[in-house]
N, C-alpha and C positions, 0 to 999 in steps of 0.2 A: 354532799359536798361540804367542806369546811368553809366557814365564813367568819371573818374577823368581826367580833362584836364589841370589843373594848380594848383600849390601849392607853398607855402613858407614853407619849412621844417626847423624847429628850434629845436634842441635838448636842453634839459634843463641842460646844463653842469654846470651851476652855480645856478640852482634852484632845490628845492626839492618839488615835488607835488604842483606847483603853476602855475596857468595860467595867472598871472598878467603881464607876459612879452608879452602877445599877445596884441599888440597895435591896438585898434579898432577905426577906423575913420568914421566919418559921411560924406557921399557923399551928396553934396548940389544940385546935379542935376543927372538926369538919364543918364546912359551911354549905348551906344550900347555894345554888347558883345565884339566887337573888341576894343572899347575904354577902356572897363574894363580890358581886357588883357594887353593893352598898359600901362595903369596906374599901374597895378599890377606889370608889368615887371620892371618899373622904381623904384617902391618902394622896390621891392625885392633886387635891387642892394644895397640899403642902409640898408637892413635888417629889414624892417617893414612887419608886417603881416596885411593885410587888410581884413576886414569882412564887408559884406553888412548888416549893422545894424545902428540904430540911437542912441543906448545907449551904453555908455562906462561903462563897468563893471569891477570893481577892486576886487581882492581877496587878502588874506593875503599872503605876499611875504617873501621869505628868503633873498632877495637881496635889496629891496627898503623899506625905512621906511614906517611904516603902521600907519594910523590914524583911530580912531574909536570913537563911542559914545555908551552910555548905552541905549539899547532898553527899558529896564524897566523904567528908569528915564523919557525918552521921553513919554512913554505910560502913566505913572502916571501924568506927567505934563499936558498932553493933556486932560485927562478925569478922573483923580482921582484914578485909580487903574491899576496895571500892566496887560498887555495883553488885554487892553480894545479895541484895534483895530488892524486889520491886513492891514490897509490902510495907506501907508506911507505918503500920503498927510495930513491925520489927525494928524499923529504923528510928522510931521515936522522934520523928520530926514534929515539932509542936504545931498546933493548929493556929489559924489567924494570921499567917504570914503572907507575904505578897510574892516572894520569889525564892528559888533555891539555886545555888551556884555549883559549878564544877570546873576544875581545870581540865582542859581538853588538849590532846595532842599525843598522849602516851597510849600506845596500843600493845597490850600484853595478853597473850594467850598461854595460860599455864605459867611456866617459868621462862617462856621465850618472849622477847620484846621485838616488835616490828616497827617499821616506819609508820609515822602518824596516819591514822585512819579510824573511822568509826566502828564500834562493835555494839552488839545488842547488850552485852554484859555491862558496859560502861555508859555510853551515851544513850543507848536504848533504854536502859533501866532508869536513867534520869528523866527521860521524856515520859515514861510510863508513870512514874511517881508524880511528876509535875501535872500531868493530866488528871490524875486521881485527886490531887490536892486543889486543883484549880489555880495553880500558881504559875508564874512566868519563869521558864528556865533561863538562867544566865550562864553562859559558857565563857570562861576565861581562856582564850585561844592561845595556847603556849606551843603552837605547832612548830615554829622555827626552832625554839630552844630545845624541845623534846627531840626533834629530828636531828639537830646538830649533836646533842649529847649522845644519842645512840650511834650515829655514824662516825663521829670523831672520838668517842670515848672520853668526853670531857664532862665537867660539872658546872653548875651555876657559879657566878662570880663570888657569891657569898657562901659557897659550900664546896670549896676546894679549887675553884677557878677553872680556867681553860676557855670557857665561853667568851670571856672578856677579850681574848686575843685572836681567836679563830672564827668567831661567829659571823663577822662580815664576809670572810672568804667563803664560808659555808653558804651564805645567801647567794653570792655571785655564782657559785658553782652549781647551785641547786634551785635557782629561782623558778624555773618552769615546774619543777616537782612541788615546790611550796604552793604555788597557785593551784596545781592539780589536787593537792591534799585539801586545801580550803574548799575546792569545788566538790570533792567527795563528801566532806562533812555537810556542806549545804544540801546536796542531793539526799543525804541520809535524813536530815531534818525534814525535807519535803516529803519523802516517801517511805522512810523507815527501812530502807534496804529492801523494799518490796513487801513489807509487812505493815498493815495499818496499825498494829499494836504499838509499834515503835515510831510511827510517823507523827511529827508535830504538825506538818502541813505548811502551807504557804500563806494562809489568810491571817493568822494571828501572829503578833510580834514574838520573836525570841530575841534575846539580847546576847550579842557577842562582844566581849571586851578583847580588843586586838593586842596580842603579843606583850605581856608583861615585860618590863625592862627593855623595850625595843630601843630606847635611847642608847643602850650599851653598844649597839652595832655601829654607832657613829663616834664613839669615844676614842680618845687618843691611845688607849690601851690595845686597840685592835692593830694587827699587823698592817692592814690596809683598810681603814674605816670607811664606811659608806659616807658619801657626801650627804648634806641635808636634802639636796635635790633628788638623789637616789632613794633616800629613805621616804621622801614624800611620794615619789612615783610608785614605789612598792606598796605603800599603804593605799594609794589610790587604786592600784590594780587589784589588791586584795578586796577592797570594798566593791569594786565593779564586778569582780568574779562572784562574790557572795550574793550581791543583789540581783544578778542575772538569774539566779535560781530562787532566791528568797526575797521578793520585792518588798516585803513588810518587815524585814529584819531591822532591829535597832542596833547600831554599832556604837561602841564606846571605845575611846582611845585610852590606853593605859597611861597612867601618870608616873613619870620618873621624876621624883621631887628634886633630885640632884642635877637635873639637866640645866644647861646654861640658857641665856636669853635667846641666842641664835636658834636653838632647837625650837623654842616655843613660837618664834616668829617666822621660821623658814621651813621647818620639816614636817609640820602637821597639816594635812588638807582638812581643815575644820569643817568645810562644807560636806564632807563625806561622813561625818560622825554626828550622832544624836547626843551622846553623853561623853563625859570623862569618867575614869574609874581608877581607884587606887588598888594596889595588890601588895601582898607581903604581910598583911595581918596586923600591922602596928601603926596604922593611921591614927593620929591623936584626935580626940574629940574637942581639943582646945582650938584656939585660933590658928595655930601653926600645925600643918600636917606632919612635916618631918623635914630635916635638912634645911630649915629656915624658910621653907615655902609655906605660905598661908593659903587657906581655903579661899579667901577673898581674892588673892592675887590670881589663883587658878581660874576662878570665875571670870575675873576681868580680862584675862588673856584669851579665854575660850568662848565665853558666853554660853557654855554648855552645862547642864545639870551634872552634878558630881555624885557618883556611886562610891561610897566608902566601905572599907572592910576592917575587920577586927578579930582578934582571938586566935591567931596562929603566927608562927615565925619561920625560922630557917627550915627548909625541907618540908614545910607544911605542918610541923609539929604544933598541936594545940597549946595555947597559952591562956592565962586568965583574962577574960574579956574586960574591957575598960567600962566601968560603971557610968562614965560620962555619956555613953551612947544610949542610955535610957534615962537621962536626966532631962526633964522638960525644958528648963531654961537654957541648958546647953544646946539641946537640939534646935530650939527656935533660933538661937544665935547662929548655928551652922546653916540652918535653912536660909537665913538672911545672907549667908555667904555663898549660896548656890548649891549646897548639899541637898540631894533628893532621896538618898537611900543609905542604909547601913546594913551590912550582913556580918554575922559572926560565924566562926567555924562551927560551933555546936550550940544549939539552943535547947532550953528545957521548959517545962511548964511554968516554972517561977518567972523566967524571963518573958515567956509569952503573956503571962498575967500582967507583968509590968507594961509590956507593949500595949495591951488592950486598954490599960488604965490611962496611959498618956496620949494615945492617939487623938482623942477629942480636944486636947489642949494644944496640939501642934498647929502652926500656921500653914497657910497654903504655900506651895513651893514657889520659888522664885521664877522658874520657867513657866509657871501657870499665871501667877498674879502680876509679875512685872514684865514678862516677855512671853506672851502666849505663843505657842508653837506655830510656825508658819504652815504646818500641815493641816490646820483646821479649816474646814469649809466655811466661808463667810456668808452669812445670810444676806438677802437683798434688802432687808429692812431690820428694824430693831425688835420685831415681834419675837416673843420667846418660842413660838411654834414655827419652826422652820420647815417642819414636815406636817402635812395635814392628812388625816385619814377620812376616807369615805367608804361607801359600800363596795366600790370597785377595788379599793386597795389603799396605798399610801402615796401621796403626791410629794415630790421633792422639788424644791425651788431654791437655787443658789447661783452665785456668780462663779462660773467654771474657769479653770485655767486651760489653755490649749493643750491637748494631749489625751492620754488614755482615761477611760471611765469604765468602772466595773460596778455593777449592782448585784448583790447576792444576799441570800438568807443564811444565817448561822444560828445555832442554838445559843442559849445563855452561856454555855460553857465554851463557846467559840467553835464548836464542831461544825464543819461545813455541811450545808444542806442542799443548796440549790443556787445556780447562777441565773440571774434574771436578765442581765444585759452586759455585753462587753463591746465597747465601741471607742472611736476617737471623736472628740468634741472640740469645737473651736472655743476660743476665749469669749466670755460673755454670759448672758443669761441662759440658764439651763432649767428646763421644766420637764418633769416626767412623772407618770403614775405607774405604780407597780402593783400587780394583783397578788393577793395573798391566798388565792384559791388553790386548793390541792395540798395545802400544808396540813400536817398532822395536828391534832389538838395540843395546845400547850403554849408556852412562851417562846417567841421567836424574835430575832434581831435582824432588821433590815440594815445592811451595811453598804454604803455607797462610797467608793474610793475614786477620787479624781487626782491622777498622778500620784503623789505621795501624801495626799490629804484625805481625810475621811469624815463622815458624819454617820451617826447611828440613830435608830429609833426602835423601841420595843413594841410588840403587838401581841395580843392574846387571841388565840384561835380556839373556838369551841365547836363541838359538833352539834 
């Protein structure tokens, strides 16, 4: 029978659903068991978690600046069309990144385009590569625009027009279909269309950035624009639909820098979103994003961390990336404005080397240092050990919110292993012990989720 004999327990007091704080080191030589325990004991003193693995895997973090690239751009550059390969060596995606992005909503099989819906060749391929890299997939959900362009034979406002005048009518005429399409993408993330190979699952976060340029459907150029109340209700319904399938999804609201003050104050249900995000590939690394809107103003209006993008333009065509997005002083200034991430269309090894060099010099993110996410479980006291291990397992002690509680075991890569408890709890003190018996040897993560908050601890099991 497997017995836990050593662990480094770290509660995510400043992180929400992120395993990027687990620092994974490569051992250059084999150690005896006693040597391993000795090394581990030393590292535990300085707060590091050691895993027997040769691959450092990063995921999107609430506390450390995140860097990413566009899976679709890499795929198209490698062999001419998106989703062409599930082999990262072919796609030349650099190592050491935290997330990969993809525009989602277009469904094409051969030369035929269909209404929005997931496919193994596009969304599935992205999930496969994300799991292999250990990165978080970020989907820019362009479902409404792609559906409208297909059904009405129109183009984006900056690429021939049409969507600027008939987009709102398309939404009203196809609202139920839009929600059904979001539901189908959510189920695909959960179960991969019935294939574990393509499934991301429901326990680890995936980021969905909702509807680039959504503001355009409320603009005066529409024949019958959506009211702000209609826009807000649709965004709320989309969020509810997605979270009913993916309870751990992180939603970002796309930023239309040209939107008026009424949009920012009346049309966005901020409580439904984790982040804000730019799209269009031309967000400036200076103080002003575009169209006179500043990063600081966006933070002040939303109080949400901002995901920025770079290196592509009209129609998704790659452009020269802005060097300011890898300048330490500039990035620290943007971090102070609430920016938490930047992705570029195509990254290479030289860029990855720059990223690796500047990471240690970057400040903690605003959402971590200045406004810790409400999703973090709060300890009952100030002790750094919020979870304690004994021979029977791991004891959890925190102040719970009334609602659902789920305890489970996952691997360091986030792969689901075992449910320990699913229950409803009242508000107040919560105390429980979970046995680690029966787990395979290796590093495991105990994950306890109370409503939309979580805490994690790692444990090592040896035979």
